[in-house]
C-alpha positions as CSV (number, residue, x, y, z in Angstrom):
1,M,-11.1,56.2,-25.1
2,I,-11.2,59.9,-24.5
3,G,-14.8,61.2,-24.0
4,E,-16.4,63.9,-26.1
5,E,-16.6,66.4,-23.1
6,V,-12.8,66.1,-22.5
7,L,-12.1,66.6,-26.2
8,R,-14.3,69.8,-26.3
9,A,-12.5,71.0,-23.1
10,R,-9.1,70.5,-24.7
11,D,-10.3,72.2,-27.9
12,A,-11.2,75.3,-25.8
13,A,-7.7,75.4,-24.3
14,I,-6.1,74.8,-27.7
15,N,-7.9,77.7,-29.3
16,E,-6.8,79.9,-26.5
17,V,-3.2,79.0,-26.6
18,F,-3.0,79.8,-30.3
19,K,-3.3,83.5,-29.2
20,E,0.2,83.2,-27.9
21,I,1.8,82.3,-31.3
22,R,3.5,85.1,-33.3
23,D,5.2,85.1,-36.7
24,G,8.9,84.3,-36.5
25,M,8.7,82.4,-33.2
26,I,10.8,79.5,-32.1
27,I,8.5,77.2,-30.1
28,G,9.3,74.3,-27.9
29,Y,6.8,71.6,-28.6
30,G,5.4,69.1,-26.0
31,S,4.2,65.5,-26.1
32,G,1.0,63.6,-25.3
33,T,-2.6,63.1,-26.4
34,T,-3.5,66.8,-26.0
35,I,-0.6,67.8,-28.2
36,A,-1.6,65.2,-30.8
37,Q,-5.1,66.7,-30.8
38,L,-3.5,70.2,-31.2
39,T,-1.2,69.5,-34.1
40,P,-3.6,69.4,-37.1
41,K,-5.2,72.6,-35.8
42,L,-1.8,74.1,-35.5
43,K,-1.0,73.2,-39.1
44,S,-4.2,75.0,-40.3
45,L,-3.3,78.1,-38.2
46,V,0.2,78.3,-39.7
47,E,-1.0,77.8,-43.2
48,E,-4.0,80.2,-43.0
49,N,-1.9,83.0,-41.5
50,D,1.3,82.3,-43.4
51,L,3.3,82.1,-40.2
52,H,7.0,81.5,-40.3
53,V,7.5,79.5,-37.1
54,E,9.9,76.7,-36.1
55,F,9.5,74.0,-33.5
56,I,11.8,72.3,-31.1
57,P,10.3,68.8,-30.4
58,S,10.5,67.3,-26.9
59,S,10.2,63.7,-28.0
60,L,10.2,61.3,-30.9
61,Q,6.4,61.5,-30.8
62,S,6.5,65.3,-31.3
63,V,9.0,64.9,-34.1
64,E,6.7,62.6,-35.9
65,L,3.7,64.8,-35.3
66,L,5.5,67.9,-36.6
67,V,7.1,66.2,-39.6
68,S,3.8,64.5,-40.6
69,H,2.0,67.8,-40.6
70,G,4.7,69.6,-42.6
71,L,5.8,71.9,-39.7
72,K,9.4,73.0,-39.6
73,I,11.7,71.5,-36.9
74,T,14.8,73.1,-35.3
75,T,17.0,72.4,-32.3
76,L,17.9,73.8,-29.0
77,E,21.5,73.9,-30.2
78,E,20.4,76.4,-32.9
79,H,18.0,78.3,-30.6
80,P,19.0,77.9,-26.9
81,E,16.3,80.2,-25.7
82,P,13.0,79.4,-27.4
83,D,10.4,82.2,-27.5
84,L,7.6,80.0,-26.3
85,V,6.8,76.4,-25.0
86,I,3.4,74.9,-25.7
87,D,2.8,71.7,-23.8
88,S,0.2,69.7,-21.9
89,F,0.2,68.0,-18.5
90,D,-1.2,65.1,-16.5
91,Q,-2.4,67.2,-13.5
92,A,-2.1,70.7,-12.1
93,D,-2.9,72.7,-9.0
94,Y,-4.0,76.3,-8.6
95,E,-0.5,77.4,-7.5
96,G,1.1,76.6,-10.9
97,N,2.6,73.2,-10.1
98,V,2.1,70.4,-12.6
99,I,2.8,66.8,-13.0
100,K,4.0,65.8,-16.5
101,G,5.6,62.7,-18.1
102,G,2.6,60.5,-18.8
103,G,4.0,60.3,-22.3
104,G,7.5,59.6,-21.0
105,A,9.2,62.8,-22.2
106,L,9.6,64.6,-18.9
107,L,13.3,65.2,-19.0
108,R,13.3,66.9,-22.4
109,E,10.1,68.8,-21.5
110,K,11.7,70.1,-18.3
111,I,14.8,71.3,-20.2
112,L,12.6,73.2,-22.6
113,A,10.6,74.7,-19.7
114,Q,13.8,76.1,-18.1
115,A,15.2,77.3,-21.4
116,A,12.2,79.2,-22.9
117,K,11.3,82.8,-22.5
118,K,7.6,81.9,-21.9
119,V,5.9,78.6,-21.0
120,V,2.2,77.9,-21.5
121,Y,0.6,74.6,-20.6
122,I,-2.9,73.5,-21.6
123,G,-5.3,70.9,-20.3
124,D,-8.9,70.0,-19.7
125,N,-10.7,70.9,-16.5
126,L,-10.6,67.4,-15.1
127,K,-6.8,67.8,-14.7
128,L,-7.0,70.7,-12.3
129,K,-6.9,69.8,-8.6
130,E,-6.7,71.6,-5.3
131,K,-3.8,69.2,-4.4
132,M,-2.1,66.9,-6.9
133,D,-2.2,63.2,-6.4
134,F,-1.2,61.8,-9.8
135,P,1.6,59.2,-9.9
136,I,4.9,60.9,-10.4
137,P,6.8,59.8,-13.5
138,V,10.6,59.6,-13.0
139,E,13.4,58.9,-15.4
140,I,16.0,56.5,-13.9
141,L,19.4,55.4,-15.0
142,Q,19.0,51.7,-15.7
143,C,21.8,50.4,-13.4
144,A,20.5,52.6,-10.5
145,Y,16.9,51.2,-10.4
146,P,17.5,48.7,-7.5
147,H,19.1,51.5,-5.4
148,V,16.3,54.0,-6.2
149,K,13.6,51.4,-5.4
150,K,15.2,50.6,-2.0
151,V,15.5,54.2,-1.0
152,L,11.9,55.0,-2.0
153,E,10.5,52.0,-0.2
154,G,12.5,53.1,2.9
155,W,10.5,56.4,2.7
156,G,7.3,54.5,2.5
157,L,6.7,55.3,-1.2
158,R,5.9,52.7,-3.9
159,I,7.6,52.7,-7.3
160,K,6.5,50.8,-10.4
161,P,8.3,50.6,-13.7
162,R,6.1,51.6,-16.7
163,I,5.6,48.4,-18.7
164,C,5.6,48.5,-22.5
165,K,2.6,47.1,-24.3
166,G,4.5,46.4,-27.5
167,K,7.4,44.4,-26.0
168,M,8.4,42.5,-22.9
169,G,9.9,44.6,-20.1
170,P,9.8,48.2,-19.0
171,V,9.3,51.3,-21.1
172,I,12.6,52.9,-22.1
173,T,12.7,56.7,-22.6
174,D,14.0,58.5,-25.7
175,N,17.2,59.0,-23.7
176,G,17.7,55.2,-23.1
177,N,16.6,55.2,-19.4
178,I,13.9,53.5,-17.4
179,L,10.6,55.2,-17.0
180,A,8.8,54.5,-13.7
181,D,6.0,56.0,-11.6
182,V,6.2,56.9,-7.9
183,Y,3.0,56.7,-5.9
184,A,3.1,59.4,-3.3
185,G,-0.6,60.1,-2.7
186,R,-1.6,63.7,-2.0
187,I,1.2,66.1,-2.6
188,D,1.2,69.0,-0.1
189,D,4.6,70.4,-1.1
190,P,5.4,69.6,-4.8
191,E,8.7,71.6,-4.7
192,E,10.0,69.8,-1.6
193,L,9.0,66.4,-3.0
194,D,10.7,67.1,-6.4
195,S,13.9,68.1,-4.6
196,K,13.8,65.0,-2.4
197,L,13.3,62.6,-5.3
198,I,16.0,64.2,-7.4
199,S,18.4,63.9,-4.5
200,I,18.5,60.1,-5.0
201,A,21.5,59.2,-7.2
202,G,20.1,57.6,-10.3
203,I,16.9,59.6,-10.7
204,L,17.7,61.8,-13.6
205,E,14.5,63.8,-13.5
206,T,11.0,63.8,-12.0
207,G,7.7,64.7,-13.6
208,I,7.0,67.3,-10.9
209,F,7.3,70.7,-12.5
210,P,7.2,73.2,-9.6
211,R,6.1,76.5,-11.0
212,L,8.0,76.1,-14.3
213,V,5.3,77.7,-16.3
214,D,4.0,81.3,-16.9
215,Q,0.4,80.4,-17.6
216,I,-1.8,77.3,-17.4
217,I,-4.8,77.4,-19.7
218,I,-7.7,75.2,-18.6
219,G,-10.5,74.4,-21.0
220,Y,-14.1,73.5,-20.2
221,P,-16.6,71.4,-22.2
222,D,-18.8,74.5,-22.8
223,G,-15.9,76.4,-24.4
224,A,-15.0,78.5,-21.3
225,I,-11.4,78.8,-20.3
226,K,-9.5,79.7,-17.2
227,R,-6.0,81.2,-17.2
228,I,-3.9,80.6,-14.2
229,K,-1.0,83.1,-14.1
230,V,2.2,81.9,-12.4
231,E,5.4,83.6,-11.2
232,R,7.7,81.2,-13.0
233,K,10.6,79.7,-11.1
234,K,13.7,80.4,-13.1
235,I,17.3,79.3,-12.9
236,T,19.4,81.8,-11.0
237,S,23.1,82.4,-10.8
238,L,25.2,81.1,-7.9
239,S,25.6,83.4,-4.9
240,S,28.9,85.3,-4.9
241,S,29.6,83.9,-1.5
242,L,29.9,80.4,-2.8
């Protein structure tokens, strides 16, 4: 059960992120409980201002949210460079690193984060930490799980498959892969850990998003907000010497 103070803090961040939306935009749309809280308010914003905007969903959950609220869906095939991504996160630090994937959509969310012109994440104040320590979601090819587990245990890290409450066995992502959580404790260098995890054959993506955002909006229960501006890490071309 989400407490009233957390809901108010999220509302503050939601109201602030709406300032980023412009008529005609293509918007990548995240997943999770904060996004579920945002969607009915987004519908009102679109209708009241007669906005013509389209959304690229990051998961089956976001598809259902958008469709059920009468918001128009499009695809990355049609719009390979969305104008904006709006998403939430599980934990963030002051340097612009976040951990995402509590809802299991980390791979598609990271694709949208790399593809978009601008990325803005929102969350409540309890999710902002000096150093992140949240379990790191990872998406793993099913046949590779024993190998991934062995390597991580050799590094002194614990991995635990996410177990589904509605059926027996592990949670399977929208892409048909295993969703698991890596327990790494305090994360001093998120980018290094992300690279180290992704180097293991079979880990398709991690929930560490190292500076893949332009702004993080933090809401507080009293309605105050904090904007953390980030120099977003973008995909660059190969060196001509390669």
